[in-house]
KOLGU-863771 format. One record per residue (C-alpha): chain; residue in three letters; z, x, y. Coordinates in steps of 0.02 Angstrom, whole numbers, padded with zeros to 5 digits. Layout:
BEGIN
('A'; 'ALA'; (Z; X; Y))
...
END
This chain:
BEGIN
('A'; 'MET'; (00000; 00000; 00000))
('A'; 'GLY'; (00010; 00152; 00114))
('A'; 'GLU'; (00197; 00123; 00141))
('A'; 'THR'; (00270; 00298; 00136))
('A'; 'ARG'; (00427; 00287; 00242))
('A'; 'ALA'; (00539; 00295; 00088))
('A'; 'VAL'; (00449; 00447; 00019))
('A'; 'SER'; (00570; 00594; 00035))
('A'; 'ALA'; (00516; 00761; 00105))
('A'; 'SER'; (00537; 00843; -00066))
('A'; 'LEU'; (00430; 00710; -00153))
('A'; 'ASP'; (00298; 00726; -00017))
('A'; 'GLU'; (00294; 00914; -00045))
('A'; 'SER'; (00282; 00888; -00234))
('A'; 'MET'; (00136; 00768; -00212))
('A'; 'LYS'; (00045; 00898; -00106))
('A'; 'ALA'; (00086; 01040; -00226))
('A'; 'SER'; (00018; 00942; -00375))
('A'; 'SER'; (-00139; 00881; -00283))
('A'; 'LEU'; (-00081; 00699; -00293))
('A'; 'SER'; (-00053; 00667; -00107))
('A'; 'HIS'; (-00212; 00560; -00101))
('A'; 'LEU'; (-00117; 00430; -00204))
('A'; 'THR'; (00001; 00401; -00057))
('A'; 'ALA'; (-00148; 00355; 00052))
('A'; 'VAL'; (-00251; 00197; 00036))
('A'; 'SER'; (-00431; 00235; -00012))
('A'; 'GLY'; (-00587; 00164; -00091))
('A'; 'ALA'; (-00508; 00135; -00261))
('A'; 'ASN'; (-00377; 00019; -00184))
('A'; 'CYS'; (-00507; -00078; -00084))
('A'; 'ALA'; (-00620; -00093; -00236))
('A'; 'LEU'; (-00476; -00164; -00339))
('A'; 'VAL'; (-00431; -00294; -00208))
('A'; 'VAL'; (-00611; -00349; -00179))
('A'; 'GLY'; (-00646; -00350; -00366))
('A'; 'VAL'; (-00494; -00457; -00405))
('A'; 'ALA'; (-00537; -00582; -00267))
('A'; 'TYR'; (-00720; -00590; -00320))
('A'; 'GLY'; (-00675; -00606; -00505))
('A'; 'ALA'; (-00542; -00739; -00475))
('A'; 'SER'; (-00669; -00842; -00376))
('A'; 'ALA'; (-00794; -00825; -00517))
('A'; 'LEU'; (-00666; -00886; -00644))
('A'; 'VAL'; (-00642; -01050; -00551))
('A'; 'GLY'; (-00831; -01076; -00543))
('A'; 'ALA'; (-00862; -01032; -00360))
('A'; 'ARG'; (-01039; -00998; -00304))
('A'; 'ARG'; (-01095; -00822; -00259))
('A'; 'GLY'; (-01077; -00852; -00072))
('A'; 'VAL'; (-00899; -00913; -00094))
('A'; 'ARG'; (-00858; -00765; -00206))
('A'; 'ILE'; (-00927; -00644; -00076))
('A'; 'ALA'; (-00830; -00731; 00063))
('A'; 'ALA'; (-00670; -00722; -00042))
('A'; 'GLY'; (-00697; -00537; -00071))
('A'; 'LEU'; (-00727; -00503; 00114))
('A'; 'LEU'; (-00575; -00606; 00166))
('A'; 'ALA'; (-00466; -00514; 00040))
('A'; 'LEU'; (-00535; -00349; 00104))
('A'; 'GLY'; (-00499; -00392; 00286))
('A'; 'GLY'; (-00323; -00449; 00245))
('A'; 'PHE'; (-00291; -00293; 00143))
('A'; 'ILE'; (-00348; -00179; 00285))
('A'; 'VAL'; (-00232; -00270; 00406))
('A'; 'LEU'; (-00089; -00255; 00280))
('A'; 'VAL'; (-00107; -00067; 00252))
('A'; 'THR'; (-00164; -00027; 00431))
('A'; 'PRO'; (-00338; 00042; 00468))
('A'; 'GLU'; (-00319; 00227; 00431))
('A'; 'PRO'; (-00481; 00329; 00429))
('A'; 'SER'; (-00494; 00328; 00239))
('A'; 'VAL'; (-00463; 00140; 00237))
('A'; 'VAL'; (-00595; 00110; 00370))
('A'; 'ARG'; (-00723; 00212; 00271))
('A'; 'ALA'; (-00682; 00120; 00109))
('A'; 'GLY'; (-00683; -00049; 00195))
('A'; 'ALA'; (-00852; -00016; 00276))
('A'; 'MET'; (-00927; 00034; 00108))
('A'; 'ALA'; (-00855; -00120; 00024))
('A'; 'ALA'; (-00921; -00234; 00161))
('A'; 'ILE'; (-01096; -00157; 00151))
('A'; 'ALA'; (-01094; -00174; -00039))
('A'; 'MET'; (-01047; -00357; -00023))
('A'; 'LEU'; (-01187; -00383; 00103))
('A'; 'ALA'; (-01310; -00303; -00018))
('A'; 'LEU'; (-01246; -00422; -00152))
('A'; 'ALA'; (-01270; -00572; -00038))
('A'; 'LEU'; (-01450; -00518; -00003))
('A'; 'GLY'; (-01484; -00491; -00187))
('A'; 'ARG'; (-01516; -00305; -00161))
('A'; 'ALA'; (-01457; -00174; -00284))
('A'; 'GLY'; (-01340; -00055; -00191))
('A'; 'ALA'; (-01350; 00132; -00225))
('A'; 'GLY'; (-01180; 00211; -00198))
('A'; 'LEU'; (-01239; 00361; -00099))
('A'; 'SER'; (-01346; 00252; 00014))
('A'; 'VAL'; (-01199; 00136; 00047))
('A'; 'LEU'; (-01089; 00286; 00088))
('A'; 'CYS'; (-01216; 00361; 00208))
('A'; 'LEU'; (-01242; 00195; 00298))
('A'; 'ALA'; (-01053; 00166; 00312))
('A'; 'VAL'; (-01024; 00340; 00383))
('A'; 'VAL'; (-01166; 00327; 00509))
('A'; 'LEU'; (-01108; 00156; 00570))
('A'; 'LEU'; (-00926; 00209; 00585))
('A'; 'LEU'; (-00969; 00368; 00680))
('A'; 'ALA'; (-01080; 00268; 00797))
('A'; 'VAL'; (-00936; 00149; 00832))
('A'; 'ASP'; (-00800; 00283; 00841))
('A'; 'PRO'; (-00868; 00461; 00860))
('A'; 'TRP'; (-00690; 00531; 00860))
('A'; 'LEU'; (-00684; 00499; 00672))
('A'; 'ALA'; (-00790; 00656; 00657))
('A'; 'LEU'; (-00631; 00755; 00699))
('A'; 'SER'; (-00521; 00665; 00572))
('A'; 'LEU'; (-00481; 00768; 00418))
('A'; 'GLY'; (-00431; 00609; 00326))
('A'; 'PHE'; (-00602; 00533; 00359))
('A'; 'ALA'; (-00689; 00694; 00305))
('A'; 'LEU'; (-00587; 00706; 00144))
('A'; 'SER'; (-00618; 00523; 00103))
('A'; 'THR'; (-00805; 00541; 00132))
('A'; 'VAL'; (-00821; 00706; 00037))
('A'; 'ALA'; (-00717; 00642; -00109))
('A'; 'THR'; (-00824; 00486; -00124))
('A'; 'ALA'; (-00985; 00584; -00113))
('A'; 'SER'; (-00925; 00705; -00247))
('A'; 'LEU'; (-00888; 00562; -00366))
('A'; 'LEU'; (-01059; 00486; -00336))
('A'; 'VAL'; (-01154; 00649; -00352))
('A'; 'LEU'; (-01053; 00763; -00466))
('A'; 'ALA'; (-00945; 00659; -00583))
('A'; 'ARG'; (-01081; 00605; -00705))
('A'; 'PRO'; (-01167; 00777; -00717))
('A'; 'LEU'; (-00998; 00860; -00740))
('A'; 'ALA'; (-00955; 00739; -00879))
('A'; 'HIS'; (-01120; 00781; -00964))
('A'; 'GLY'; (-01089; 00968; -00945))
('A'; 'LEU'; (-00909; 00960; -01006))
('A'; 'GLY'; (-00967; 00853; -01152))
('A'; 'ARG'; (-01049; 01008; -01226))
('A'; 'TRP'; (-00876; 01083; -01258))
('A'; 'MET'; (-00758; 00935; -01284))
('A'; 'PRO'; (-00754; 00752; -01341))
('A'; 'ARG'; (-00850; 00638; -01223))
('A'; 'PRO'; (-00701; 00525; -01176))
('A'; 'LEU'; (-00602; 00679; -01120))
('A'; 'ALA'; (-00753; 00746; -01027))
('A'; 'LEU'; (-00772; 00581; -00934))
('A'; 'GLY'; (-00588; 00580; -00888))
('A'; 'LEU'; (-00591; 00760; -00824))
('A'; 'SER'; (-00753; 00743; -00728))
('A'; 'ILE'; (-00682; 00627; -00594))
('A'; 'PRO'; (-00532; 00731; -00534))
('A'; 'LEU'; (-00631; 00891; -00559))
('A'; 'ALA'; (-00773; 00829; -00448))
('A'; 'ALA'; (-00650; 00780; -00311))
('A'; 'GLN'; (-00554; 00944; -00326))
('A'; 'LEU'; (-00711; 01051; -00313))
('A'; 'ALA'; (-00770; 00957; -00158))
('A'; 'CYS'; (-00606; 00928; -00066))
('A'; 'GLY'; (-00518; 01093; -00106))
('A'; 'PRO'; (-00608; 01194; 00028))
('A'; 'LEU'; (-00558; 01067; 00162))
('A'; 'LEU'; (-00378; 01057; 00103))
('A'; 'VAL'; (-00347; 01245; 00122))
('A'; 'LEU'; (-00370; 01222; 00309))
('A'; 'VAL'; (-00204; 01128; 00314))
('A'; 'ASP'; (-00116; 01202; 00161))
('A'; 'PRO'; (-00178; 01376; 00111))
('A'; 'ARG'; (-00138; 01353; -00073))
('A'; 'VAL'; (-00244; 01298; -00221))
('A'; 'PRO'; (-00155; 01184; -00347))
('A'; 'VAL'; (-00199; 01262; -00514))
('A'; 'LEU'; (-00149; 01109; -00616))
('A'; 'GLY'; (-00212; 00979; -00492))
('A'; 'VAL'; (-00349; 00914; -00607))
('A'; 'ALA'; (-00229; 00895; -00753))
('A'; 'ALA'; (-00101; 00807; -00642))
('A'; 'ASN'; (-00232; 00684; -00581))
('A'; 'LEU'; (-00292; 00651; -00758))
('A'; 'LEU'; (-00115; 00601; -00807))
('A'; 'ALA'; (-00075; 00503; -00649))
('A'; 'ALA'; (-00240; 00411; -00619))
('A'; 'PRO'; (-00213; 00267; -00745))
('A'; 'ALA'; (-00052; 00217; -00656))
('A'; 'ALA'; (-00130; 00201; -00482))
('A'; 'PRO'; (-00221; 00034; -00507))
('A'; 'LEU'; (-00067; -00041; -00590))
('A'; 'ALA'; (00042; 00010; -00443))
('A'; 'THR'; (-00087; -00056; -00319))
('A'; 'LEU'; (-00105; -00228; -00398))
('A'; 'ALA'; (00080; -00254; -00431))
('A'; 'GLY'; (00123; -00190; -00258))
('A'; 'LEU'; (-00004; -00305; -00175))
('A'; 'ALA'; (00064; -00452; -00274))
('A'; 'ALA'; (00240; -00407; -00217))
('A'; 'CYS'; (00181; -00405; -00035))
('A'; 'LEU'; (00100; -00576; -00052))
('A'; 'THR'; (00256; -00655; -00128))
('A'; 'ALA'; (00371; -00609; 00017))
('A'; 'PRO'; (00421; -00794; 00042))
('A'; 'PHE'; (00493; -00792; -00134))
('A'; 'PRO'; (00620; -00648; -00143))
('A'; 'TRP'; (00663; -00673; -00326))
('A'; 'LEU'; (00479; -00661; -00375))
('A'; 'GLN'; (00448; -00516; -00255))
('A'; 'ASP'; (00593; -00418; -00330))
('A'; 'GLY'; (00520; -00438; -00504))
('A'; 'LEU'; (00347; -00383; -00450))
('A'; 'THR'; (00419; -00236; -00354))
('A'; 'ALA'; (00511; -00181; -00511))
('A'; 'ILE'; (00347; -00190; -00607))
('A'; 'ALA'; (00259; -00087; -00472))
('A'; 'TRP'; (00403; 00039; -00478))
('A'; 'LEU'; (00358; 00089; -00657))
('A'; 'PRO'; (00183; 00161; -00625))
('A'; 'ALA'; (00238; 00228; -00455))
('A'; 'SER'; (00382; 00321; -00538))
('A'; 'TRP'; (00264; 00389; -00670))
('A'; 'ILE'; (00156; 00463; -00531))
('A'; 'ALA'; (00309; 00532; -00440))
('A'; 'GLY'; (00377; 00607; -00601))
('A'; 'ILE'; (00213; 00695; -00638))
('A'; 'SER'; (00206; 00764; -00461))
('A'; 'GLU'; (00384; 00831; -00470))
('A'; 'VAL'; (00360; 00911; -00640))
('A'; 'VAL'; (00191; 00989; -00600))
('A'; 'GLY'; (00240; 01038; -00423))
('A'; 'SER'; (00395; 01130; -00486))
('A'; 'LEU'; (00304; 01233; -00618))
('A'; 'PRO'; (00303; 01419; -00577))
('A'; 'GLY'; (00133; 01483; -00527))
('A'; 'GLN'; (00062; 01308; -00502))
('A'; 'GLN'; (-00002; 01351; -00328))
('A'; 'LEU'; (-00119; 01497; -00299))
('A'; 'PRO'; (-00103; 01570; -00123))
('A'; 'TRP'; (-00265; 01565; -00023))
('A'; 'TRP'; (-00311; 01602; 00156))
('A'; 'GLY'; (-00319; 01451; 00268))
('A'; 'ASP'; (-00452; 01484; 00401))
('A'; 'LEU'; (-00639; 01453; 00396))
('A'; 'GLY'; (-00658; 01609; 00289))
('A'; 'GLY'; (-00544; 01529; 00160))
('A'; 'LEU'; (-00647; 01370; 00166))
('A'; 'ALA'; (-00807; 01469; 00138))
('A'; 'ALA'; (-00734; 01574; -00003))
('A'; 'LEU'; (-00665; 01423; -00097))
('A'; 'SER'; (-00831; 01332; -00071))
('A'; 'VAL'; (-00919; 01477; -00158))
('A'; 'VAL'; (-00793; 01473; -00301))
('A'; 'SER'; (-00813; 01283; -00318))
('A'; 'ALA'; (-01002; 01301; -00321))
('A'; 'CYS'; (-00989; 01435; -00456))
('A'; 'VAL'; (-00876; 01324; -00563))
('A'; 'ALA'; (-01003; 01183; -00547))
('A'; 'VAL'; (-01145; 01302; -00596))
('A'; 'VAL'; (-01050; 01363; -00750))
('A'; 'ILE'; (-01026; 01183; -00809))
('A'; 'LEU'; (-01192; 01108; -00756))
('A'; 'ALA'; (-01321; 01246; -00780))
('A'; 'PRO'; (-01416; 01216; -00943))
('A'; 'GLN'; (-01445; 01357; -01065))
('A'; 'GLY'; (-01607; 01451; -01042))
('A'; 'ALA'; (-01678; 01619; -00993))
('A'; 'ASP'; (-01731; 01559; -00820))
('A'; 'ARG'; (-01552; 01508; -00778))
('A'; 'ARG'; (-01466; 01656; -00861))
('A'; 'MET'; (-01449; 01761; -00702))
('A'; 'LEU'; (-01379; 01617; -00598))
('A'; 'ARG'; (-01257; 01568; -00734))
('A'; 'GLY'; (-01206; 01750; -00761))
('A'; 'VAL'; (-01164; 01776; -00577))
('A'; 'ALA'; (-01064; 01614; -00573))
('A'; 'VAL'; (-00967; 01664; -00730))
('A'; 'VAL'; (-00924; 01834; -00653))
('A'; 'VAL'; (-00860; 01753; -00492))
('A'; 'VAL'; (-00756; 01624; -00586))
('A'; 'CYS'; (-00684; 01755; -00704))
('A'; 'ALA'; (-00641; 01869; -00558))
('A'; 'VAL'; (-00549; 01730; -00466))
('A'; 'VAL'; (-00458; 01676; -00625))
('A'; 'GLY'; (-00409; 01856; -00661))
('A'; 'VAL'; (-00344; 01891; -00487))
('A'; 'GLY'; (-00257; 01721; -00481))
('A'; 'ALA'; (-00174; 01750; -00650))
('A'; 'GLY'; (-00115; 01922; -00593))
('A'; 'GLN'; (-00042; 01853; -00432))
('A'; 'THR'; (00040; 01710; -00526))
('A'; 'ALA'; (00118; 01831; -00651))
('A'; 'LEU'; (00188; 01938; -00510))
('A'; 'ARG'; (00258; 01783; -00423))
('A'; 'THR'; (00338; 01717; -00584))
('A'; 'VAL'; (00383; 01802; -00748))
('A'; 'ALA'; (00325; 01977; -00703))
('A'; 'GLY'; (00396; 01979; -00526))
('A'; 'SER'; (00570; 02035; -00581))
('A'; 'TRP'; (00492; 02184; -00671))
('A'; 'THR'; (00439; 02256; -00504))
('A'; 'VAL'; (00613; 02266; -00425))
('A'; 'PRO'; (00765; 02364; -00485))
('A'; 'SER'; (00878; 02265; -00601))
('A'; 'SER'; (01036; 02344; -00526))
('A'; 'TRP'; (01012; 02278; -00349))
('A'; 'ALA'; (01166; 02215; -00257))
('A'; 'ILE'; (01094; 02188; -00083))
('A'; 'ALA'; (00912; 02155; -00041))
('A'; 'ALA'; (00825; 02124; 00125))
('A'; 'CYS'; (00675; 02009; 00094))
('A'; 'ASP'; (00513; 02042; 00186))
('A'; 'VAL'; (00492; 01873; 00274))
('A'; 'GLY'; (00410; 01932; 00434))
('A'; 'GLN'; (00501; 01920; 00600))
('A'; 'GLY'; (00661; 01844; 00533))
('A'; 'ASP'; (00814; 01872; 00424))
('A'; 'ALA'; (00838; 01838; 00238))
('A'; 'VAL'; (00962; 01951; 00149))
('A'; 'LEU'; (01017; 01927; -00032))
('A'; 'LEU'; (01186; 01981; -00102))
('A'; 'ARG'; (01231; 01981; -00287))
('A'; 'SER'; (01396; 02008; -00375))
('A'; 'GLU'; (01435; 01972; -00559))
('A'; 'GLY'; (01295; 01843; -00574))
('A'; 'ALA'; (01336; 01751; -00411))
('A'; 'THR'; (01210; 01755; -00269))
('A'; 'ALA'; (01223; 01733; -00081))
('A'; 'LEU'; (01081; 01719; 00045))
('A'; 'ILE'; (01108; 01760; 00227))
('A'; 'ASP'; (00978; 01662; 00327))
('A'; 'THR'; (00810; 01600; 00264))
('A'; 'GLY'; (00676; 01680; 00373))
('A'; 'PRO'; (00547; 01580; 00471))
('A'; 'ASP'; (00444; 01507; 00329))
('A'; 'PRO'; (00479; 01439; 00152))
('A'; 'ALA'; (00334; 01529; 00065))
('A'; 'PRO'; (00388; 01712; 00087))
('A'; 'LEU'; (00568; 01664; 00052))
('A'; 'GLU'; (00519; 01576; -00109))
('A'; 'ALA'; (00415; 01727; -00160))
('A'; 'CYS'; (00565; 01841; -00132))
('A'; 'LEU'; (00683; 01727; -00230))
('A'; 'VAL'; (00562; 01718; -00375))
('A'; 'ARG'; (00538; 01905; -00374))
('A'; 'PHE'; (00725; 01936; -00385))
('A'; 'GLY'; (00749; 01800; -00515))
('A'; 'VAL'; (00856; 01691; -00402))
('A'; 'SER'; (00845; 01508; -00452))
('A'; 'ARG'; (01007; 01450; -00373))
('A'; 'VAL'; (01107; 01508; -00221))
('A'; 'ASP'; (01297; 01498; -00233))
('A'; 'LEU'; (01322; 01533; -00047))
('A'; 'LEU'; (01199; 01509; 00095))
('A'; 'VAL'; (01252; 01574; 00266))
('A'; 'LEU'; (01150; 01512; 00413))
('A'; 'THR'; (01206; 01631; 00550))
('A'; 'HIS'; (01129; 01520; 00685))
('A'; 'PHE'; (00989; 01394; 00699))
('A'; 'ASP'; (00845; 01488; 00779))
('A'; 'ALA'; (00684; 01456; 00682))
('A'; 'ASP'; (00672; 01636; 00619))
('A'; 'HIS'; (00839; 01615; 00531))
('A'; 'ARG'; (00828; 01438; 00462))
('A'; 'GLY'; (00640; 01398; 00453))
('A'; 'GLY'; (00627; 01438; 00266))
('A'; 'ALA'; (00768; 01322; 00214))
('A'; 'ALA'; (00648; 01197; 00134))
('A'; 'ALA'; (00627; 01320; -00011))
('A'; 'LEU'; (00812; 01295; -00053))
('A'; 'HIS'; (00824; 01106; -00062))
('A'; 'GLY'; (00934; 01057; -00209))
('A'; 'ARG'; (00971; 01239; -00253))
('A'; 'VAL'; (01125; 01279; -00147))
('A'; 'ASP'; (01310; 01252; -00184))
('A'; 'LEU'; (01392; 01295; -00017))
('A'; 'VAL'; (01318; 01313; 00157))
('A'; 'VAL'; (01421; 01407; 00287))
('A'; 'HIS'; (01340; 01389; 00456))
('A'; 'GLY'; (01355; 01431; 00639))
('A'; 'ILE'; (01374; 01309; 00781))
('A'; 'SER'; (01246; 01168; 00772))
('A'; 'ASP'; (01143; 01133; 00926))
('A'; 'GLY'; (01095; 00960; 00862))
('A'; 'GLY'; (00918; 00901; 00824))
('A'; 'ALA'; (00834; 01011; 00694))
('A'; 'ALA'; (01000; 01093; 00647))
('A'; 'ASP'; (01083; 00928; 00606))
('A'; 'ARG'; (00932; 00869; 00507))
('A'; 'LEU'; (00930; 01030; 00407))
('A'; 'LEU'; (01115; 01014; 00364))
('A'; 'ALA'; (01092; 00832; 00317))
('A'; 'ASP'; (00949; 00882; 00203))
('A'; 'MET'; (01059; 01015; 00122))
('A'; 'ARG'; (01195; 00887; 00091))
('A'; 'GLN'; (01068; 00767; 00019))
('A'; 'GLY'; (01018; 00906; -00102))
('A'; 'GLY'; (01198; 00921; -00164))
('A'; 'ALA'; (01266; 01062; -00054))
('A'; 'ARG'; (01432; 01065; 00035))
('A'; 'THR'; (01425; 01119; 00218))
('A'; 'GLU'; (01562; 01205; 00319))
('A'; 'VAL'; (01565; 01271; 00497))
('A'; 'ALA'; (01605; 01458; 00503))
('A'; 'HIS'; (01755; 01520; 00602))
('A'; 'PRO'; (01841; 01689; 00617))
('A'; 'GLY'; (01955; 01725; 00470))
('A'; 'MET'; (01860; 01607; 00353))
('A'; 'GLN'; (01839; 01691; 00184))
('A'; 'GLY'; (01783; 01662; 00007))
('A'; 'ILE'; (01735; 01739; -00160))
('A'; 'LEU'; (01561; 01782; -00221))
('A'; 'GLY'; (01573; 01838; -00402))
('A'; 'GLY'; (01688; 01989; -00390))
('A'; 'ALA'; (01658; 02015; -00203))
('A'; 'ARG'; (01753; 01946; -00055))
('A'; 'TRP'; (01669; 01889; 00105))
('A'; 'ARG'; (01751; 01859; 00272))
('A'; 'VAL'; (01688; 01787; 00437))
('A'; 'LEU'; (01721; 01899; 00589))
('A'; 'TRP'; (01630; 01798; 00722))
('A'; 'PRO'; (01588; 01681; 00816))
('A'; 'SER'; (01728; 01650; 00937))
('A'; 'ALA'; (01772; 01470; 00974))
('A'; 'THR'; (01727; 01500; 01157))
('A'; 'VAL'; (01544; 01544; 01122))
('A'; 'ALA'; (01409; 01411; 01135))
('A'; 'ALA'; (01266; 01396; 01011))
('A'; 'GLY'; (01133; 01532; 01013))
('A'; 'ASN'; (01114; 01715; 00968))
('A'; 'ASP'; (01290; 01760; 01026))
('A'; 'ALA'; (01361; 01624; 00913))
('A'; 'SER'; (01288; 01708; 00759))
('A'; 'VAL'; (01400; 01712; 00607))
('A'; 'VAL'; (01451; 01892; 00570))
('A'; 'LEU'; (01498; 01927; 00390))
('A'; 'ASP'; (01602; 02066; 00311))
('A'; 'VAL'; (01568; 02081; 00123))
('A'; 'ARG'; (01661; 02202; 00009))
('A'; 'GLY'; (01692; 02235; -00175))
('A'; 'GLY'; (01619; 02165; -00335))
('A'; 'GLY'; (01485; 02299; -00346))
('A'; 'ILE'; (01415; 02258; -00174))
('A'; 'PRO'; (01417; 02405; -00052))
('A'; 'ASP'; (01534; 02370; 00095))
('A'; 'THR'; (01416; 02272; 00207))
('A'; 'LEU'; (01418; 02208; 00386))
('A'; 'LEU'; (01290; 02076; 00432))
('A'; 'LEU'; (01272; 02053; 00621))
('A'; 'GLY'; (01152; 01908; 00640))
('A'; 'ASP'; (01072; 01913; 00813))
('A'; 'LEU'; (01225; 01967; 00910))
('A'; 'SER'; (01196; 02045; 01082))
('A'; 'ALA'; (01289; 02197; 01149))
('A'; 'GLU'; (01409; 02088; 01249))
('A'; 'ALA'; (01455; 01984; 01097))
('A'; 'GLN'; (01470; 02141; 00990))
('A'; 'GLN'; (01594; 02211; 01115))
('A'; 'ALA'; (01692; 02048; 01119))
('A'; 'MET'; (01703; 02047; 00930))
('A'; 'GLN'; (01764; 02227; 00932))
('A'; 'ARG'; (01902; 02179; 01055))
('A'; 'ASN'; (01958; 02036; 00943))
('A'; 'GLU'; (01952; 02136; 00780))
('A'; 'PRO'; (01888; 02315; 00777))
('A'; 'VAL'; (01773; 02343; 00629))
('A'; 'GLY'; (01800; 02483; 00505))
('A'; 'GLU'; (01672; 02588; 00414))
('A'; 'PHE'; (01534; 02509; 00308))
('A'; 'ASP'; (01408; 02573; 00183))
('A'; 'VAL'; (01274; 02453; 00246))
('A'; 'VAL'; (01246; 02370; 00414))
('A'; 'LYS'; (01115; 02237; 00442))
('A'; 'VAL'; (01062; 02283; 00619))
('A'; 'ALA'; (01079; 02143; 00746))
('A'; 'HIS'; (00930; 02047; 00815))
('A'; 'HIS'; (00793; 02139; 00720))
('A'; 'GLY'; (00831; 02302; 00809))
('A'; 'SER'; (00823; 02241; 00989))
('A'; 'ALA'; (00879; 02354; 01132))
('A'; 'ASP'; (01029; 02242; 01170))
('A'; 'GLN'; (01154; 02334; 01059))
('A'; 'ASP'; (01327; 02410; 01078))
('A'; 'ALA'; (01316; 02591; 01019))
('A'; 'GLN'; (01506; 02599; 01000))
('A'; 'LEU'; (01501; 02464; 00864))
('A'; 'TYR'; (01379; 02565; 00760))
('A'; 'ARG'; (01481; 02724; 00783))
('A'; 'ALA'; (01635; 02631; 00723))
('A'; 'ALA'; (01543; 02559; 00573))
('A'; 'SER'; (01465; 02729; 00532))
('A'; 'PRO'; (01343; 02654; 00405))
('A'; 'THR'; (01257; 02757; 00271))
('A'; 'LEU'; (01114; 02630; 00272))
('A'; 'ALA'; (01050; 02524; 00418))
('A'; 'LEU'; (00940; 02377; 00370))
('A'; 'ILE'; (00819; 02315; 00503))
('A'; 'THR'; (00738; 02149; 00457))
('A'; 'VAL'; (00585; 02141; 00568))
('A'; 'GLY'; (00404; 02081; 00564))
('A'; 'ALA'; (00258; 02201; 00571))
('A'; 'ASP'; (00169; 02208; 00740))
('A'; 'ASN'; (00292; 02086; 00817))
('A'; 'ASP'; (00275; 02040; 01001))
('A'; 'TYR'; (00450; 02099; 01048))
('A'; 'GLY'; (00431; 02285; 01015))
('A'; 'HIS'; (00569; 02278; 00882))
('A'; 'PRO'; (00647; 02390; 00830))
('A'; 'ARG'; (00676; 02477; 00996))
('A'; 'GLU'; (00689; 02665; 01011))
('A'; 'SER'; (00865; 02653; 01085))
('A'; 'ILE'; (00942; 02576; 00928))
('A'; 'LEU'; (00843; 02694; 00815))
('A'; 'SER'; (00916; 02840; 00913))
('A'; 'THR'; (01091; 02767; 00898))
('A'; 'LEU'; (01073; 02748; 00709))
('A'; 'ALA'; (01006; 02925; 00694))
('A'; 'SER'; (01156; 02991; 00792))
('A'; 'VAL'; (01279; 02915; 00666))
('A'; 'GLY'; (01179; 02985; 00519))
('A'; 'ALA'; (01119; 02818; 00452))
('A'; 'THR'; (00964; 02803; 00343))
('A'; 'VAL'; (00854; 02669; 00421))
('A'; 'ALA'; (00759; 02547; 00308))
('A'; 'ARG'; (00636; 02428; 00393))
('A'; 'THR'; (00552; 02279; 00312))
('A'; 'ASP'; (00401; 02292; 00427))
('A'; 'GLN'; (00356; 02465; 00360))
('A'; 'GLU'; (00437; 02468; 00188))
('A'; 'GLY'; (00431; 02287; 00131))
('A'; 'ILE'; (00577; 02229; 00026))
('A'; 'VAL'; (00726; 02346; 00031))
('A'; 'ALA'; (00865; 02347; -00100))
('A'; 'ALA'; (01025; 02445; -00120))
('A'; 'TRP'; (01168; 02462; -00245))
('A'; 'ARG'; (01304; 02582; -00299))
('A'; 'GLY'; (01247; 02712; -00425))
('A'; 'ASP'; (01344; 02783; -00573))
('A'; 'GLY'; (01434; 02907; -00461))
('A'; 'ASP'; (01475; 02770; -00334))
('A'; 'GLU'; (01342; 02841; -00218))
('A'; 'LEU'; (01229; 02721; -00124))
('A'; 'VAL'; (01056; 02702; -00203))
('A'; 'LEU'; (00911; 02642; -00096))
('A'; 'TRP'; (00746; 02568; -00157))
('A'; 'ARG'; (00598; 02531; -00046))
('A'; 'GLU'; (00454; 02419; -00102))
('A'; 'ARG'; (00323; 02528; -00017))
('A'; 'ASP'; (00407; 02695; -00048))
('A'; 'VAL'; (00483; 02696; -00223))
('A'; 'GLY'; (00489; 02886; -00219))
('A'; 'GLY'; (00607; 02875; -00072))
('A'; 'ALA'; (00751; 02805; -00176))
('A'; 'ARG'; (00909; 02907; -00167))
END
């Protein structure tokens, strides 16, 4: 019905990840069902052809009003109306001709539809079914039973045609999208018809409730498939999302079609051979990337790590591990790099999430953690996005607590303690949660959030810090630092979480000079990627750099 207000953010993401998001939008299949039912019902009671056509058009108009005229609905409605007109005139309607006429008329009436991605996807998907589905079924039928080939040909045709457009808005390719659609497609018409019947019986609540319960069954089947498929490791292959990505995926789609459609023969051998090479290369690279992001990812990082700074660009995301328990300090600016880091370190659940403050570069990746966190300790909320994020965490089963000086807890065998913020500081960088973590195999660590020099000095006045093995440098290595704090901490290792070629000039030469003066080894995520550290057999600090493995010590 196009009613998606009750669809949660996690379900919406699962639908997109499994290539089923089109089932939450009204399209040609829905319009065809409604018109077909109205036309067939009129025929059953003996109505003449003109009455049947009128019934179909009235049902179509009412349905469009009910679901609201979105671009895909307008395209489908125009095609259905033209098809009904052809039927009234006794003319056989060719699908592609009807589609072309509908598109031309709609663009003449509303040229702005040319800029609508929904309209483009709807048109391209329909054209692919009209042009590609039958040939694909014939080609697949050479290798599998015909009923299975027919079932696969429809989602495969749509995937090949729409995939290049979809990477413009989501630069990922759903590997199992065709399989998910094959499983979910039979439930869509059942949900549509039962849902429409429930809408029409609004004056009779007892009947509407029963029909809604019936519609819930196929809808839940679709949602269940999307959640299972969307959560599978390696289900989404990263792609690039600009016009170059569109062009590259278009070439791959064309090669897949050639492999399936091209008949055997010497004159087609070269074309087919090139297409096979391209497809095999993409599959090979994709499989390698998927392996690194899933089962093989943990093989590429040291198993003994106790602290790890993820490479999430210009933002913070630091992992701590003690006796099987894991903490994450901030989430970086985006869910994708955070998820990649968690997968690579084998982290499926976070016992403690600390959100030092609510700037986007520290909380923007939180969507990757929905339903996977036990306790959230956070800085002062500034309302709006911060409150929504915390509510989402609670909805996912996490407890949330506001950090305050002296607050402490246990992480495995380690103990963490909050040193800052002061109750007098408003939200922002200077209200960052500062954490002191010691013991349990974790090197003594000080995490400074985005604290400025003034706030660092104020913290020192309240509670002077002692020495630490590791210091997470404040604010990505900005110039606004208190050198005295770093001299007091005297770190062996200074972690600078910073994005490559950032616009702020981080890290600044002044803080690098300060760290050099106290004898700290500097590890930067912009130059060295992921950085990990742990205590070695002789209790010495061991450092591992993703882009300089030979530099471990």
